[in-house]
C-alpha positions as CSV (number, residue, x, y, z in Angstrom):
1,X,20.6,25.1,-2.2
2,X,20.4,21.9,-0.1
3,X,23.1,20.9,2.3
4,X,25.2,18.0,1.2
5,X,24.5,14.8,3.3
6,X,27.7,12.7,3.8
7,X,27.4,9.1,2.8
8,X,29.4,6.2,4.0
9,X,29.5,2.5,3.0
10,X,28.7,-0.3,5.5
11,X,31.6,-2.8,5.6
12,X,29.0,-5.6,6.2
13,X,26.3,-5.2,3.7
14,X,28.2,-2.8,1.3
15,X,25.2,-0.3,1.2
16,X,25.7,3.4,1.0
17,X,23.9,5.1,3.8
18,X,23.8,8.5,5.6
19,X,26.7,8.9,8.0
20,X,24.4,9.4,10.9
21,X,22.7,6.1,10.3
22,X,25.9,4.1,10.7
23,X,28.2,3.4,13.6
24,X,31.9,4.1,13.3
25,X,34.4,1.5,14.5
26,X,37.9,2.9,15.1
27,X,41.3,1.4,15.2
28,X,43.9,3.3,17.1
29,X,47.4,2.0,16.3
30,X,49.1,4.0,19.1
31,X,46.9,2.4,21.8
32,X,46.5,-0.9,19.9
33,X,42.7,-0.8,20.3
34,X,39.6,-1.4,18.2
35,X,36.3,0.0,19.6
36,X,33.0,1.6,18.8
37,X,33.1,5.3,18.3
38,X,29.7,6.8,19.3
39,X,30.9,10.4,18.8
40,X,32.5,9.8,15.4
41,X,35.5,11.9,16.5
42,X,38.0,9.5,18.0
43,X,41.4,9.5,16.5
44,X,42.4,6.6,14.3
45,X,41.4,4.7,11.2
46,X,37.6,4.2,11.0
47,X,35.2,1.9,9.3
48,X,31.4,2.2,9.3
49,X,28.8,-0.5,10.0
50,X,25.0,-0.6,10.1
51,X,23.3,-0.7,13.5
52,X,22.6,-4.4,13.0
53,X,24.4,-7.4,14.4
54,X,23.9,-9.2,11.1
55,X,26.2,-6.7,9.3
56,X,28.9,-7.3,11.9
57,X,28.6,-11.0,11.5
58,X,28.9,-10.6,7.7
59,X,31.9,-8.4,8.1
60,X,33.5,-10.9,10.5
61,X,33.0,-13.8,7.9
62,X,34.5,-11.7,5.1
63,X,37.2,-10.2,7.3
64,X,36.0,-6.8,6.0
65,X,36.8,-5.0,9.3
66,X,40.4,-6.2,9.2
67,X,40.8,-5.1,5.6
68,X,39.2,-1.6,6.3
69,X,41.1,-1.0,9.5
70,X,44.3,-2.5,8.2
71,X,44.9,-4.4,11.4
72,X,44.1,-7.8,12.8
73,X,40.9,-8.0,14.9
74,X,40.8,-10.7,17.6
75,X,37.7,-12.8,18.4
76,X,37.4,-11.1,21.8
77,X,37.1,-7.7,20.1
78,X,34.4,-9.1,17.7
79,X,32.5,-10.5,20.7
80,X,32.6,-7.2,22.6
81,X,31.6,-5.3,19.5
82,X,28.7,-7.7,19.0
83,X,27.5,-7.1,22.6
84,X,27.8,-3.3,22.2
85,X,25.9,-3.4,18.8
86,X,23.2,-5.5,20.3
87,X,22.7,-2.8,23.0
88,X,22.6,-0.1,20.3
89,X,20.2,-2.2,18.2
90,X,17.8,-2.5,21.1
91,X,18.0,1.3,22.0
92,X,17.3,2.3,18.4
93,X,18.9,4.7,15.9
94,X,18.1,7.9,17.7
95,X,20.3,7.2,20.7
């Protein structure tokens, strides 16, 4: 019997992909923060996004992150997430 592979939906492109192919963005209401979660284990409400800056741009236009995280996301947070995603995109999916 094969092991079940967890799937998650990207908030940008709306495609179902394997969980390990996506990056989790977490909103922690107690600390009032929104940040990338490389480990996938940080506390808080999470949303998944592809490792492409294009998906974050689409999610920004549609306000999909705000809807998924149920909190407002400021422009500064989007800018920092874009920079971090650009670094991840350059490194590749294995890192």
